N, C-alpha and C positions, 0 to 999 in steps of 0.2 A: 881432159875426156881417154885419151889410149887409158892412163892410169885408171882409171875409173871402171874400162871396159875388164880390163887383167882382175880388176879384187871382185868383180862379179863372177866371170870365169872360175877364180880359183874356191868361190863359194858354192858355184856348181858344181866343181870336181869334187870335194869334200864332201856336198851333202844327196844329190838326187842327179846321179849320171845318166839316166833314160835321155837325155835330150842334148849330152855333146855332142853327136854325130850332126843334129840340126846347127847347133851354134857355129859349125865348122862348114855346112854345107853354103847359109844363108850370105855370110860376108862373100864368098863366093859368088854368089848371085846378083851383089849388087854391082861389084866389080865388072861381073860381063856388060851388064843394061847398062851402066856409066860408061862403058868404054864404045858401047854400037851408038849412045848419045853423043859421041868425039870428047869424050872425057880423056884426060891424060896419066890416069891413075895410076904408078908402077907397079909390079910386080912385089916390091918391096912391100905396099900396104898391105897386101893379101899375109905377108910374112909375118906383119910387127902382127895384125890383127888374130892371126890361127897359132901361133908356134907355141903356144902353150897347150891350148887343145890337144896338137897333135902331141905334142910328148906325153901328156897324160891318157889319150887314148891308146898309143904306144903302149906306154906302163901295163894299162888294165888287160890287153892281148899278151901282154908277155907273163898275169898272173895266170889271165884263162889257159892258155895254150898250155903253159906250165902246170896247172893245176896246183898252185900252191897257198890256195885258199882263197878267203875274202866271199861277199856276196856273190858279184859278179859272176866269179868263175865256180861257186852253189850252184847258178840256177841257169848256168851258160849250157846250150846245144847248140852245135857247130854246124849237125846235118845241113847241107845246099838242098833236098829234096823237102826236110822240115820246114829248114824257113820259107822256100818258093809256095810250101802250103800255107803256111801264115799268112803268106801275103794274098793268096787265093780267097783265103776265105777270110778276111776280115775284108776284103775289099766287097764280098757280096754281102756281108755284115753290115756292112754303109751302108750301101744301096737296101738293104732291107729295112734297115733302122731308119733312113730317113724317107723311107714308105711309107713306113709303121708311124712314123710325128704326125703323115699328113692324113692316112684313114681314122687317127686314131685321135685324133682334132679332140678335147675338151671343150665343150662350150665356156663352162662354168666361168675360165680364165679371162672370155676377151675381152667383158669389162674392165678388168684389168692389166689389159694388153694394150686396151684403147688411149687412156692419155698420153702416154709411150711413145707411140704410133702417130697423135696430132703434133706430139712435140719435136717429133724427127720431123715433119711434115713443113714444119714452119721453122724449123732451125736450117733445114736444108734449102729452102725458102729464100731462106735472111740471107745466108752464104752464096745466094745465086750460083748453086752447083750444075743448073742450066747452062751455063754461060762459059764459053772457053777462059779458063784463068789468062789474064795478062801475061805474057812473055811465056806461055806453058810451051814446050819444046815440044816441036815437031816430032810423031816414029809410025814409021812404018811399020808396016805387017808383021816384018823379020822381029823387031823388036819384041811386039805381043806373041809372036809365036813363040820366041827366047822366054818369054815370062810364063806363059802357060808348060811350057818343060822346066822350066825354074819351080813351080808352083808343084807339081807334080814330085819332082825331085825332094823338095820342100817335105813333101807329104810320104813319102817312103822313108826318109832319113828320119822322121818323127819314129816311126812304126820298125826301122831294124832292131833297136836294142831288144824287141821285146820280140819280134820275129826270130830273134837269135838263142833265145831263151824258154825255159819251160813254161812260162806263165804268156806265150802265144798269141792263144784261142781268147779273146775278149772284146768288151765296148765300150767297156769304162774309159782308167786311161789308155788301153791302146791305143784306141781309135780316138783322143780326146785333140791330141795334137795336131795328126794327120787330116780330122775333120774341117778344120781352120782350113788348111790350104787348099784342099778340095771342095770345098763350100764357097773359097774366093774363086776357087776354078770357073765355078759355075755361073757365080756372078759377076765375073768379068765380062763378056759379051753383053750380057742383061745391062751393064749399066754403059758400057762403051757402044756399042754396035746397037744397041737397042732405039737408044734418043735419039739416035743422029739419022736412023731410018723412017723413025715415024718424022719426025722434023714436029714435035711435040714438048715443049719447051719446061711445061707441069709433069711429064711423064717421072724424068729422073727426083721429083719432090715426093710421086707417090711409090717409087721405088723404095728410098729409105724409108719410110711410115710403111710400107712392108714390109720390108728389112727388120726394122726396128719391133713393130707389133711379133714377127714371129718369134724373133729372138728372145721375145720377152715372152711371150707364150711357151718355145722351149724349154726356158728357165722354169715358171713355175712348175710343167707337167713334171721335169726333174726332180726339183724341187720334193713334189710329192711322192715319187719313188724314192727319193731317199729319205724321207721322212718317215715312208712306209717302211722300210730296212729298222731303221731307228729302232722304231717301234715294237718288231718283228725281235729285235734284240733282245729289248727293255723287258718283253713280255717273258722271254727264256730267261730271265734274270728272277724275274716274277715267279716263275714256278719252279727255278730251283731255290728259291728264297722259303718258298712253302713249305716244299719238299724234304728241302733240310735247313729247317730254322737256324742249327746252332752244330756245323760242324767240328768236331776236335781237333788241333793244329795237326799240322801235316796231310790234311785228307786231301788226297788226287780224286777229284770229280773227274768223270769218264760220261758225255754227252752222249747217247745212243740215238743215231735218227734215221727214220726207219724209208725215207724216199730223198733221192739225188736232189732233187727241186728244196728241202729243207734246206739241206746244204745252202743252194746256191742262194736261199733267201736269208741265209744269216751269214753270207760270206764274207762281211766284215770281222767277224770274229773266229766262222771255219778255217780263214784260211791261215789266220793268225792267231792261234792258241794263245799266245802270250796277251792279248786283248782282251780273251775272257780271263785270264790269270787277275790283272791287274786290276779288272771289274769285280771280282770275287772277292780281293784285297781290300780293296774300297767301301763295298756291300759291306762284309761283317770283320773288317779291322781287323783282319788276319793276315798278315807277310807271308804265312807260310803257306797258304793253299795252293795247290797245284787243278789244271784243269788239261782236257783232251775229250775230242772227237773221237769218233769210231769212223771209219773210212763209211761213203756207201757203197762200195764196192770190193769186193776180195775180202780177204780173211780179216777179221776183225780187233784180232790181241796177238799181242806174241809173248810166251811165259819163259821166264829167266829163273829156274830155283823156285823162290818164293816170292815174285815181283810178274808182276804185270803191266805190258804196254800198250793202248792202242797203235794200232798200226796208221801210223800219220804219213799222207798221202803227199805233202808239201816237205822237202827241205827247210824251209824257216822254222815247221815244226817238229822236228826229231830230235831237239834240246830235251835231256833231262827228261826223257818219255816213260822211263821204268820208277814203279812205284811199287813197296808193299803190297800184296792180294788185302793185305788185316786194315790197314790205310785206305784203301779204296772204295771207292764209292761209286753203283753204273746205276744209271740212271735213263728212264727209256721215255724220250723225247717224241710221240706222235703226231703226225699231222693236224687230228683234233684238236694239240695243245693243251692232251694231258702229259702227266707225266707223272711216275712211279719209281719206286727201288728197286731192279731188276735180282732177282732172289741168287743164292748159291747153282742150284739145281739150271737157271739161264745158263748162266758161265757157265758150270761145268758141260755142257752140250757145244759149248764155244771150245773149248779147250781141246787140247791135245788127252788122246784116251791117256789115261793112267794118271795126270796131272791131279796134286795132292792139295785140295781151296780149300780144306776145311778154316783154314783160316780165314775167308770172305766170309763176313758175317755183319752184314750189317745195320744201323739202328743204332737206336740210342741217342738219337739229335736233338733231344729237347722239343721244346712247342713254342719257342720265342729266341730272337739273336740274343748275343750276348748285351749289357750296356752299352760297351760304346762301338755296338755298329750302328750304322744309318741305314738300315732297307730300308724302314720306312718314309724317308725323308730325300732319301735319293731318287727312288722311283714314283712317277708319275700316281695319283689317285686312283686313278681308273687299273693299275696295275698293284697295288700291294695287298699283301696277303690278310689273312682274315684279321691275325692277331695284333696288326697295325691300330688296330680300333679301339687296343687298349692300354694303346702306350703313348 
């Protein structure tokens, strides 16, 4: 068991390190609660389960403090004021989104959530969850108090890596892990104290059914959000394909968004320009294409000789961002979903005075993509450009 645990810790260290602090805090909490129940597990158990995580976290902190590079060092922001501001903002956001999930209930999903809720009710009934399990260890209020503080500590540990980085504000991955423990904290008195207080044996079964049903509803509502986000990105790709059917090799696409909410709705590719580039490579069958977005605040471009670069707001997007002006096409994408190529006059207005932009002459993109492009099969039928009807 210890070898298997170390293997999974190594996998976590070498893949996604955001939850390493959680993996360190969790066994400490288990050890403390076990000791409070009369267990005799020694300190050496903690050392055997946590030494690898401690060593790797120390290694990451060394890279960050010495600014020796790496993803963690690139996104780290260790200002105590900003870290505390992140915790404050995300706490308010947690309560706001929790309330929104109640008031924005969508009745259309109720029938889909009803079967899992009924199944949860009868499963709880079959397991006799309302009865005290045979041989259950008696636990006093101190044990539950430590458990509550432990859940808060686990939630804080989940968010700590984000709080100490430039991606501290958000509600998707930033609150995903923390939300699990915070909701468990709120459900703890409901499942432990309320049934004993009311002395109604069927109440735990109903609580399980309510929990299963609400979880299903939340999942379906979140699914709609992500489906909508995916189709928003697909619509952008469709507009690019219709506006520039056949880009020359080495073309740099620069997408100019007009509002901040457009950037938010396209977050999956706006925050990671590499994702947009890979989609264009697949769509056009050309791996030389590059892409970037203009920022929704501040200056739009940087110029260096005969090259231009869209100013990138995120560190992960700043790689290889300059491209020859002659190889660049700037596409204006409005909130109404319409797209067109921006001309030299517009670019000149957004360039320093005296910048020579005579090489910027977009056009000549043909009327249909290359034969090996998969535009017409990659996109869903409702998004395919008009030229797909003849292919």
